[in-house]
C-alpha positions as CSV (number, residue, x, y, z in Angstrom):
1,M,131.7,57.8,89.2
2,A,131.9,61.8,89.2
3,I,130.4,63.0,92.3
4,T,128.2,65.8,91.1
5,A,126.8,68.8,93.2
6,Q,123.0,67.4,92.3
7,L,124.3,64.1,93.6
8,V,125.5,65.8,96.8
9,K,122.3,68.1,97.2
10,Q,120.3,64.6,96.8
11,L,122.0,62.8,99.5
12,R,122.4,66.1,101.8
13,E,118.3,66.4,101.3
14,T,117.4,62.7,102.1
15,S,119.5,62.1,104.9
16,G,120.2,65.6,106.9
17,A,123.9,65.4,106.7
18,G,126.5,68.3,106.4
19,M,127.5,69.1,102.9
20,M,131.4,67.7,103.4
21,D,129.9,64.6,105.1
22,A,127.4,63.8,102.1
23,K,130.2,64.5,99.6
24,K,132.4,62.5,101.5
25,A,130.0,59.6,101.6
26,L,129.5,59.5,98.0
27,T,133.3,59.3,97.6
28,E,133.6,56.4,99.9
29,T,130.8,54.7,97.8
30,D,131.4,55.6,94.4
31,G,128.3,57.5,94.3
32,D,126.1,54.9,95.4
33,M,123.6,56.6,96.6
34,E,121.9,53.4,98.9
35,A,125.4,52.8,99.9
36,A,126.4,56.3,100.9
37,M,122.9,56.6,103.0
38,D,124.2,53.5,104.5
39,W,127.5,55.0,105.7
40,L,126.5,58.1,106.7
41,R,124.2,56.0,109.0
42,T,127.3,53.8,110.1
43,K,129.1,57.0,111.2
44,G,126.4,58.5,113.1
45,L,125.8,61.6,110.4
46,A,122.4,61.0,109.1
47,K,119.7,62.7,111.3
48,A,116.8,60.4,109.9
49,A,116.2,58.2,106.7
50,K,113.2,59.1,105.1
51,K,110.6,55.9,105.6
52,S,109.2,56.4,101.9
53,G,109.8,58.4,98.5
54,R,109.0,61.9,98.3
55,T,105.4,62.7,97.5
56,A,105.6,65.0,94.4
57,A,102.6,63.4,92.1
58,E,99.1,65.3,92.5
59,G,95.7,63.3,92.3
60,L,93.7,61.4,94.4
61,V,93.5,57.9,96.0
62,A,90.1,56.6,96.5
63,V,88.8,53.2,98.5
64,A,85.8,51.1,98.3
65,V,84.5,47.9,99.8
66,K,82.5,45.3,99.1
67,A,81.4,41.6,100.6
68,G,85.0,41.7,102.5
69,K,87.1,42.6,99.8
70,G,88.4,46.3,100.2
71,I,90.3,48.2,97.2
72,A,92.0,51.3,97.2
73,V,93.0,53.0,93.7
74,E,95.4,55.8,93.2
75,V,94.6,57.9,90.2
76,N,97.2,60.4,89.4
77,S,96.7,64.2,87.6
78,E,100.0,66.6,87.4
79,T,98.3,69.7,89.6
80,D,96.4,69.7,92.9
81,F,93.8,71.6,90.9
82,V,92.6,68.7,89.1
83,G,92.0,66.8,92.0
84,K,89.5,69.1,93.4
85,N,87.8,68.7,90.2
86,A,84.2,67.7,90.4
87,D,84.4,65.7,87.0
88,F,87.8,64.5,88.3
89,Q,86.5,62.9,91.8
90,S,83.4,61.5,89.9
91,M,85.5,59.5,87.4
92,V,88.1,58.5,90.3
93,G,85.4,57.3,92.2
94,N,83.7,55.6,89.2
95,I,87.2,53.9,88.8
96,A,87.0,52.9,92.5
97,T,83.9,51.2,92.2
98,A,85.2,48.9,88.9
99,A,88.3,48.1,90.7
100,L,86.0,46.0,93.5
101,D,85.9,43.2,90.6
102,V,89.5,42.9,89.3
103,S,92.5,42.3,91.1
104,D,95.2,44.2,89.5
105,V,95.9,47.5,87.6
106,D,96.5,45.8,84.0
107,A,92.6,44.3,84.7
108,L,91.5,47.6,85.8
109,K,92.2,50.2,82.8
110,A,90.7,47.0,80.6
111,A,87.2,46.8,82.8
112,E,84.2,48.7,81.4
113,I,82.3,51.7,82.7
114,D,79.2,52.5,81.1
115,G,80.7,50.7,77.9
116,K,84.1,52.4,77.7
117,T,87.0,51.0,79.1
118,V,88.7,52.6,82.4
119,E,91.9,53.6,80.0
120,T,89.6,55.0,77.3
121,I,87.5,57.1,80.1
122,V,91.2,58.5,81.7
123,N,92.3,59.5,77.8
124,D,89.2,61.1,77.5
125,A,89.5,63.0,80.6
126,I,93.4,63.9,79.5
127,A,91.8,65.5,76.5
128,T,89.1,67.3,78.1
129,I,91.3,68.5,81.0
130,G,94.7,68.9,79.4
131,E,96.5,67.4,82.0
132,N,98.4,63.7,82.0
133,M,96.7,61.4,84.3
134,S,97.2,57.8,85.0
135,V,95.9,54.9,87.2
136,R,99.1,54.2,88.7
137,R,98.5,51.6,91.2
138,M,95.9,49.5,93.5
139,G,95.9,47.6,96.9
140,V,93.6,44.8,97.2
141,L,92.6,43.4,100.9
142,E,90.1,40.6,101.7
143,G,89.1,39.6,105.4
144,A,86.6,38.6,107.6
145,H,86.0,42.5,107.9
146,V,87.8,45.5,105.9
147,A,87.8,48.9,107.5
148,T,88.9,51.8,105.5
149,Y,90.1,55.6,106.4
150,V,90.9,58.3,104.2
151,H,93.2,61.2,104.9
152,N,93.0,64.7,103.7
153,A,89.5,63.4,102.3
154,V,88.1,65.9,99.5
155,A,84.9,63.9,98.6
156,D,83.5,60.4,100.4
157,G,85.9,57.8,100.0
158,M,88.6,59.7,98.6
159,G,91.8,61.8,99.5
160,K,95.2,61.8,99.2
161,I,96.0,58.6,101.6
162,G,94.0,55.7,101.5
163,V,94.0,52.7,104.2
164,L,92.5,49.6,103.9
165,V,92.6,47.2,107.3
166,A,91.8,43.3,107.4
167,L,90.1,42.2,110.4
168,S,88.9,38.9,112.1
169,G,85.9,40.2,113.5
170,D,83.7,43.7,113.0
171,N,84.6,46.2,114.7
172,E,84.2,49.3,112.7
173,A,85.6,51.7,115.5
174,F,88.5,50.2,116.4
175,G,89.3,49.1,112.9
176,K,89.3,52.8,111.5
177,Q,91.6,53.7,114.8
178,V,93.9,51.4,113.0
179,A,94.1,52.7,109.6
180,M,94.2,56.1,111.0
181,H,97.3,54.7,112.7
182,I,98.6,53.3,109.2
183,A,97.7,56.6,107.4
184,A,100.1,58.2,110.3
185,V,103.0,55.9,110.8
186,N,103.3,54.2,107.4
187,P,104.5,50.8,108.9
188,A,106.6,49.0,106.4
189,S,104.9,45.5,106.9
190,L,102.4,43.9,109.5
191,S,104.7,41.9,111.5
192,E,108.5,40.5,111.3
193,A,107.5,37.4,109.5
194,D,105.7,39.9,106.5
195,L,108.7,42.0,106.4
196,D,111.3,41.5,103.4
197,P,114.5,39.4,104.7
198,A,116.9,41.6,102.9
199,V,115.5,44.7,104.6
200,V,115.9,42.8,107.9
201,E,119.6,41.7,106.7
202,K,120.8,44.9,105.9
203,E,119.5,46.5,108.8
204,K,121.2,44.5,110.8
205,N,124.3,45.0,109.2
206,V,124.1,48.5,109.9
207,Q,123.7,48.3,113.0
208,M,126.5,46.0,113.3
209,D,128.9,48.5,111.7
210,I,127.3,51.2,114.1
211,A,128.1,49.0,116.9
212,R,131.6,48.6,115.7
213,E,132.3,52.1,115.6
214,S,132.3,52.3,119.3
215,G,135.1,50.0,119.3
216,K,133.4,47.2,121.9
217,P,134.3,43.2,121.8
218,E,132.1,41.4,119.1
219,A,130.5,39.4,122.3
220,V,129.1,42.4,123.4
221,I,128.3,44.2,119.8
222,E,126.1,40.6,119.4
223,K,124.2,41.8,122.5
224,M,123.7,45.3,121.5
225,I,122.2,43.9,118.2
226,V,119.8,41.8,119.4
227,G,118.2,44.6,121.2
228,R,118.6,47.1,118.5
229,M,116.9,44.9,115.9
230,K,113.7,44.5,118.4
231,K,113.6,48.2,118.6
232,Y,113.7,48.0,114.6
233,M,110.6,45.7,114.5
234,S,108.9,47.9,117.0
235,E,109.5,50.9,114.6
236,V,108.5,49.3,111.2
237,T,106.1,46.6,112.4
238,L,102.6,47.4,112.8
239,L,101.6,44.9,115.3
240,N,104.7,45.8,117.4
241,Q,104.0,49.3,117.4
242,Q,103.0,51.7,119.8
243,F,99.2,52.5,119.2
244,V,98.9,56.2,118.3
245,V,95.0,55.8,120.0
246,N,96.8,54.5,123.5
247,P,100.8,54.4,123.7
248,D,100.5,52.3,126.6
249,L,99.4,49.1,124.4
250,T,101.6,47.6,121.1
251,V,98.8,47.7,117.6
252,A,98.6,43.9,118.8
253,E,97.7,44.2,122.5
254,A,95.0,47.0,121.5
255,A,93.9,44.4,118.8
256,K,93.6,41.8,121.8
257,E,91.5,43.7,123.9
258,A,89.2,45.1,121.2
259,G,88.6,41.3,120.6
260,V,90.0,40.9,117.0
261,E,93.2,40.1,115.1
262,I,94.8,42.1,112.3
263,T,95.2,40.4,109.6
264,G,96.5,42.7,106.8
265,F,96.7,46.0,105.8
266,S,97.0,48.5,102.3
267,R,98.1,51.8,102.4
268,L,98.3,54.1,99.3
269,E,99.7,57.3,99.3
270,V,99.2,60.1,96.2
271,G,102.5,60.4,94.5
272,E,104.8,58.2,96.8
273,G,107.8,57.1,95.6
274,I,107.5,59.8,92.6
275,E,109.9,62.8,92.5
276,K,108.5,65.9,90.9
277,K,110.7,68.0,88.6
278,V,110.8,71.2,90.4
279,E,110.2,74.3,88.1
280,D,112.6,77.3,88.8
281,F,110.0,80.0,86.9
282,A,112.7,82.5,87.3
283,A,115.3,80.8,85.7
284,E,112.8,79.9,83.0
285,V,112.1,83.4,82.1
286,A,115.4,84.4,82.0
287,K,116.3,81.9,79.4
288,T,113.0,82.8,77.5
289,A,114.0,86.2,77.3
290,A,117.7,85.6,76.4
291,G,116.1,83.6,73.5
292,S,118.1,80.5,74.3
C-alpha cells in the first residue's frame, strides 16, 4: 500500500509522533493505521492515543427520564448555529420525549409526534432550515434510579454531552457527580467484565511488546504485565477509576460510601466518531477564481 502524505499526517495527529516516525510506522505495517498506532506505542513513540473519534459534527444531545428509564438522543446538524436555534432545540426536546417509548433509533424515527413521524419532522426541518440533519443514535438505560447530566447545556436537558447513570438507590446528588465524572473522563466500560475481550487482549499484547523492548526475561515481563494491565483497568473502567470529586477513592468505593451501587451508564457526545471535512476557504476561492 502506498504511504501517502495524508496518511502520515493523519497518524501524526492521532499519535503525536514525529513525521519520520509516523512514516516508518506506516511502512512497517503496510499502511494499516491501527497497526501503525500500536507499533508507535510499542516503540514508545506515541505520546497519547486518543480515547475517542474526533468530535466534528454539530447538533445536540438531549436526555430524558421516566419511571426508571433514561434515554440520550443525538440529533446532528451541519453547523453549531443550528444547535442554538430555538426551533431546532424544541424539535430535539420533542424527539427525546418520544424516545422514552421506544428502544432504538429505527423505532424512534418511526415514532409519531402530533401525527407526524420523527423522520418526517426532521425532513421538514431540513427543508425549512436548509441544513442536513439526522437522528444519529440513542442510548437507553434502565435501573432503580437513573441520574442525568448534560455538559455545555444550551437548554434544559440538552447540550454537547449527555450522560445517564443507573443506580441501585435514589441518591440524586451522588448520581449527578458520577455522571459529571463520566462526562469528563469518558470510561470505556462499567467494569472489567463489561470490557470487550478483544480490546483487553490487544492491550495486553501491546504491553507485552513494549516490555520486550526492554530486553527483560519473559518471567519478569509476565509480572510486569500484571501490574500494567491493572493500571490499564484503573484508567478505562468506571468503577476502578479515581473519582474526580475525591481522587482518594475509586468510583466503586465512593458509591459504597454513598450507599448505592452503580449498575450502568451511557454517554453520548455530539459528533463523536464523525470526522468533519475541514474546508480550506482560501484554496476554494483561488480555485473558483482560476475557473477550475
